[in-house]
N, C-alpha and C positions, 0 to 999 in steps of 0.2 A: 375274314379279318385280315387286314394288312399287317405284316410284321416286318419291321425294318431289319437290316442286316445286323445292327447292334443288338436289337432286342431278341433276335432269333437265338442268340447264344445263351439266353436264359432258359431255353427249353431243350428237351431231347426229342429229335425227330427221327423217325425210322426211315431207312433208305428205300427208295422205290425201284431201283434198278440194280442188277447184278454187277458187281465190280469186275474189271478185267483180271486175268490171271496174275499179271505182275503186281497189280494193286493188292490182290489176295495174299500173295507171298509176302509182300511188304507189311501188310497188316498182321500176318501171322508172326513175323519177326518182331514187330513192335509189341505184340501181345506176349511173346516169350520174354522179351526184355522187361516188360512191365511186371510180369509174374515174378521174375527174379528180383526186381526192385522191391516188390511187395514183400517177398520173403525176407529180403535184407532188412527192411524197415521193421517187420514183425520181430525178427531176431534182435535188432537193436532195442526195440521196445522192451522185450523180455530181459535182455542182458543188463540194461542200466538199472532195472528194478531189482535184479538179483545181485548187483555189484555192491560189495561191502555191506551185505544185508545185516550182518551181525557185528559190524564194526563198533557200534555204540551200544551202551547198556539201555535197558528199559528206563523210561523216564516216568514222571508222576502219573500222567493220564494212562500210560500203558500198564503201569502197576495196578491201577484201578481195574483195568480190563481183566488181568489175570486174577486179581483178588475176587472180582465178581464171579469169574468162572470156577473158582474153587468152592463155591457154595453148592448145596444141593439144588435140584431143579426149581423147586418152589421157592426156596430161600433166595435163589438167584434173582427171580422175578421181583421179590419184595425188596431186595437190596438195591437193585437197579431202579426200581420205581421210586425209592426214597431219594435217589440222586436227581430226580425230576426231569432233567433235560435230555435224556437219551432213551429211546425205546430199546427193547431187549434183544432183537434178532441177532445182532453181531455177537453179543455175549453168549447166546445159546450156541451159535456156530463155534465160537472159541472153546466153549466147554467140551463140545464134541471133538474138536481138533486136538485138545490136550488129552482127552481120553484115548485118542488114536496114537499120539506120538510123544506125549510128555510135555515138559516145560523147558526144554533147552531153548536158548535164545534164538538159534537158527531156525528151529522148528516153529517157534511162535511167530517169528517175523515172516516165515514162508506163507502163512495164511493170508495176510493182506496183500503180499506180493503176487501170489497166484490169483487172488480175486481180481487184482488190477490187470494182470495179464489176460485173464478171462474176459475182461471188458472188450477185448479186440473183437470177439465174435459178434456181439450185438452191434458194435460199431460198424463192422463190415456189412452186416445185414441192413443197417440203417442207410449206409451209402448206396447199396444196391436198390433199396426202396426209393431213394431219392434220384436214382438213375444218374449218379455221378460218373464222370469219366474216370478212367483208371488213374490218370495223372492227378485229378482232384482228390481221389481217395488216398493215393499214396502220399501226397503232400500233407493232407489233413492228419493222416496217421503219423507222419513224421513230426509234425508240430506237437502232437500229443506225446510221442515217444521221448522227445528230448526235453520236454518241459519240466523244469526243476520242481515246480509247485506240485505236479502230479507224481513225480518220483518220490518226493518227501512223504506224501500220504500213502504211497504204495508200500513204503517201508515202515510205516507206523502202525502199531498194534491197536488201531482204533477202527471205527466204522466207516471212514471216509472212502476207502476203496470200494466197499460194498455199496455205498451211496452212489458212487460213480457207475458201477456195474448195473445196478437196478434202474438208475435214471436213464441209462442208455437203452436198456431193455424196454422200459416204458416208452421212450421216445420213438424207438423203432416200431413198436406195436401201434403207437398212436398215429404215426405217419401212414401205416398201412390202413388203419381205420379212417383217417382223414382223407386219403386219396381214393378209397373205394367208392364205386358209384352208388351202392346201396348200403344201408345199415346192416352190418353183419353181427349177429348176436354172438357167434363164435369168437370173432375178433374182439368184441367188446368184453366177452367173458375172460379171455386171456389177459387183456389189458387190465381188467379189474384185479385179477389175481396178482399180477406183477406190481400194480400200484399198492396192493395190500402189503406185500413184502416190503415195498419201498417206504411206506409211511411207518412201518414197524422197524425200519433201519435207522431213520433219522427224521426229525420233525421237518427238515427242509424238503422231504419228499412231498409234503402237502403243497409246497410252492409249485412243484412240477405238475401235480394234478390240477392245481388252480389255473396255471397257464394253459394247460391242455383244454380246460373248460372254456377259458377266454378265447382261445383260437377258434374253437368250434362256434361260439356265439358270434364271432366276427365273420367267419368265412363259411361255416357249415351249420347253419342254424337248424336244419332238418335233423342233424345228428346230435345236436346239443341236448335235446330232451332225453333220449335214452342214456346219454353220458351222465346227465344230472341225476338220473335214477341210480346209476351205478355209483355215483359220488355219494348219494344218500346211504346206499348200502355199505359203502366204505366207512362212512362215519359210524354206522351202526356196528360194524365189525371192529372198529377202533375203541368203542365205548368201554369194553372190559379193561383195556390198558389205562384209560383215563380214570376209571373207577379205582384201579389198583394204585395209581399215583396219588390220588386223593386220600386213599385209606392209609398210605404209608408216609404221608407228609409229616415232617417234624416241626413242632411249634417253634416259631422264631427263626426258622431257617428256610426262608423262601427263595425265590429266584434271585434276590439281591446278593445272596451268598455266591451263587453261581456266576452271575453276569454283571453284578453291580460295579465291578472294576472296569468294564468296557467303556470307552469314551465314544461320544457321538461322532459319526463320520462326517467328513467334509467332501466337497467335490473332488478335491485332490486325492482323497482315499479311493474314490470310485475310479479315477484315472489310473492310480497305481495298481488297483486290482486287475484291470484289463492289461496293464503292462506286465503284471505277474504271469498272465496267461501266455506271454510270449518269451519269457526269460528262459534260455536254454540251460539245463543242468543245475545251475546254482539256485539255492533257496535259503530262506532264513529258518533257523531252528525253532525259535520261540514263537509260538502262536500269538503271544501278546504284543510282540514287536510290530511296529508299523513298517510295511515293506517299501519304504521310500528309496527309489532307485532312479535317479534322473537319467542315467545313460540308457537303461532299458526302456524307460518311458519314451525317450526321444526316438530310439530305434523302432519301437512299436508303433508310434504315431506316424513316423515318416515312411517306414518300409512296408508295414502291414496295415496300419490304420487308414492311410490315404487311399489305397486300392479298395478297401472295404467301404469307405464312405462313397467313392465314385460308383461302386457296384450297387450300393443301396439306392442311390439316385436313379440308376437305370431300372432297378426293380420296381420302384414305387412311382415313377413319373408317368407311366403310360396307363391311363384309366381303362383303356380297352382290353388290357391284359388281366383285368381283375377276375375274369371267370376261368382263366387258364389254371389247371390243377398244379402244374409244375411251379408256376410263379407264386401261386397262393401258398404252396408248401415252403418255398424259400422265404416268403414274407413271414410265415409262421415261425421259421427258425430265428428270424430277427427278434421276434417276440420272446423266444426262449433265452436269448442272450442278454436282453435288456430288462425284461419284466422282473426276474428274481432280484437283480441288483437294485432296481428302483424300489421294489417292495421292502427289502431289508433296510435300505437307506431311509425310506419313509417311516417304517415302524420304529426305527432307532430314534427318530425325533418325536414321534407321537406317543410312544409308550413311556412308562416311568423309567425303564432301563433300556440302554442301547442293546440291540441284538446284532450289531454289525460284526462280521468276522469273515475271513476269507475261506475258512475250512468248509463250511456248509455250502458255499457258492461254487463248489467243485461241479455242481450240476450244470454250470454254464460252459465248462471247458470244451466239451465235445462239439456242441452246436457252433461255438465260436470258431473252433479250428476248421470245421467244415465250411463255414461262410468265408473265412479268410482264404482258404485254399481255392474255393470257387471264384472269389473276387480276383485272385492273382491269375489263375489259369484262364479265366474268361475275359481277361483284360483285352480290349481291342487293339492295344499297342504291343506288337511283338517285342520291341526293344525293352519295354517295361517288364514283361515277363522274364526276359533273360537277365535284366539287371537285378530284379528282386531275387531270382534264383541264385545268382552268383553271390549276392550279399548275404543271403540266408545261409547258403552252403559254407561260406567262409566263417560266418559268425558261429554257426553250430559246430564246425570243426575245431576252431580255436577254443571255444568254451568247453567242448568235450574233452580235448586234450588237457587243458588246464584243470578241469574237474577230476579227471582220471589220475593225474599225476600229483594232485594235492593230497597232503596227509589228512586223514580224517580227524576232525576236531575232537578234543577231549573236554567233555562237559563236567562242570562242577558236581552235578548230581551223580555222576558215575564214581565219585570218590567214596561214597558212603558204604557200598558193598565191600570193597577191599579193606576199609577201615573197620568195618564190623567183623571181618574175618580176623583181623589183628587183635581185636578185643577178645574174640573167642579163644584165640591161641594163648592169650595171657591169663585167661581165667582158669582156675583149677577144675578138674572133672573128678567126681561129681561135685557140685558146689551149690550153695544156697543162691537165692535169687540175686541177680546182678542188675542194678538199676542204671539205666542210661538216660540222662536228661538232655532233651533237645529244646531249642528255643524258637523253632519254626515248625509249622505243620509239614512243610515241604521236607525238611530234614528228618523229622520224626517218622513220616510215612515211608521214606526210603530205607531208613534204618530198620523199622519194623518188618518190612518186606524181606530185607536181607537176613535178619535173624529168623523170621518165620520159615524161610526156605531152607534153613539149616536143620540138622538133626537135634541140636541142643536147644531146649526150650526154657533155659534158665534166665534169659535176658528179658527184662521188662522195660519197654520204652515209654517214657513219660515226656509230654511237652509242657514246658513251663511258660505261662502266659504273663504278660504285663511287665516284662523286664524293661526298665527304662533304658533307652539307647539302642534297642533292637527293634527294627521294623520288619514286619512280615510282608511278603508278596501276597496281596489279596486274591490273586488268581488261583492260589493253592489252598485247600482246606481239607481237613480229615473227612472221610466219608460219613454220611449220616447213618445212624443206627449201628455204629461201630465203636465198641468199647474196649478193644484190646490195647489201645494206646491210652494211657492215663492222661488227664489234664489237671493241672494245678497251678497255683501261683508260687512265688518265691518263699512265702511264709510257710508253705506246706512241704518244702524240700527237706528231706531227712536222709540219714545214713552216714556212717563213719567212713565208708569207702564207696565212692560213686564215680561214674563216668559222665562227662558232659560232651555234647557234640554241637558244634556251631561252625559257621563260616564267616570269614572276615578278610579284609585285604591283607592283613599281616598279624603277627603275634604281638599283642600289646596288653600287658597285665593291668594297665590303667583304664582299660575300656571294658564295658560289659561284654560277655557275662563273667569274665575273669575277675573284674573288680567287684562285681556283685557277690560272687562266691567268696572272694577274699574277705569282704566285710562280714561274712557269716561264719568266719573261722576256718575256711578250707584253704589248703595249700596244694600246689601242684606236685604230683608224684612222678608222673610220666606223661609224655605227649607224643602223639603220632599225627602226621599231617600229609596231605596231598594237595598239590597246587594245580589249578586249572582255571582258565578264563579270567586271569587277573585276580583270582581269589585263592584262599586257602581253606580247605576243610580240615577242621581240628577234632581229634578225639583225645580228651584229656582225662587222665585218672587223677582224682583228687581225694584227699583225706583230711580229717579234722586235725587241727594242730594239737 
């Protein structure tokens, strides 16, 4: 088979002659430098994930994680199953983690951070299996290390760092199985076990398994049949969880409550997702916000997108390379960075509710970084490699300095715990039940968690629904099968002495809920507030006239 100079860079070729002594010494020096560079990138990867790990409080979804872990083992499974959209593996790990070290904020956040750092191991093994050059491995690891999107989920007490780790383990084992000359039952068995953990971590794990199956059907049909058998066994092993979810579903509270607020994606959303995979250090906090960033999109398309497109043309244009194992594997990686996004995009338009989100597409991040680094390093133009390296280095350095020097943001949801402590301090001990009325599920859940974490159990949080003039964020709702927070309307509100909790741009007694309570005969006795994100969180003690 004839291989052009350009195409030969797509494959790894073994040397046929012994290099001279000078060349050997030079190679050893390069290897030593590359090893130090790898150590530096690994150190950076870990450091940025541990930086300011406890700078911000737990937010709504993280509170749900701790809440789930506080249940007994069987009750935990039922509680999580009622939530519908997340399998239980992360919550089981979190329960064990809390048993080992408690519920301090730093200890809790260490779990996803360490899981994320642990993802380096299968990533390096994957790079070795792909026979990448050290420069390619180091660059791809650097892209992952500084990515703000990955840093965010490494510091969030949710299952996304676990999804990243297990998807990388699955991809590594799949590439071993894909590249092997014969079908190995041992390799397939390990891949099955990892995929079982993967799908029990997040439903997006099924996309990884589906793309693996698709890659085998396209390029390794002889191996597709045993993999499909393993896939059937995977479905069988997942059936108990599907049964538990169905048994614990709550009437009238289906998927619409979980994802009904999601909008259907556009092509611009897809573009912005890939731009997000290139943005160093900075990230958006709200998972509901659309990550529109024109500057990052421009840099991603020009600096990294263009080399990736040119490389893809080189990979796919030569029909005679179709039987080469290295080229086939690289082509399969393209499938892993495109198919999940296309699947989620298509389902979001075909299904009743959109399923678009950047969180579960974290499975795309590692293969994307690998292909980008290979595209840059194997560029036939030396000046292009140097230019991209200088631009990326400057971009990462400036963004990193700005990120490290910036003050951590103060979020409005972090106001409710200190306000709850102020309410506790003002209430006599011992005392009768103290009712705290909130007007949003988001506020009520944060307050309940703050009071529940305290030694004093006299506080009863109640969420008041249907108050005209107050709109709730539909992305947040109280857990199913959870009755410790009362739910009522304004007509049921009672008590001579009560507390109310709400957020608003400013204090205004002419607006609800103050105006609503005023019309019911209540007057303000005392008020405490905290300002953040252009809003104020209020805790107001009110009494009957």
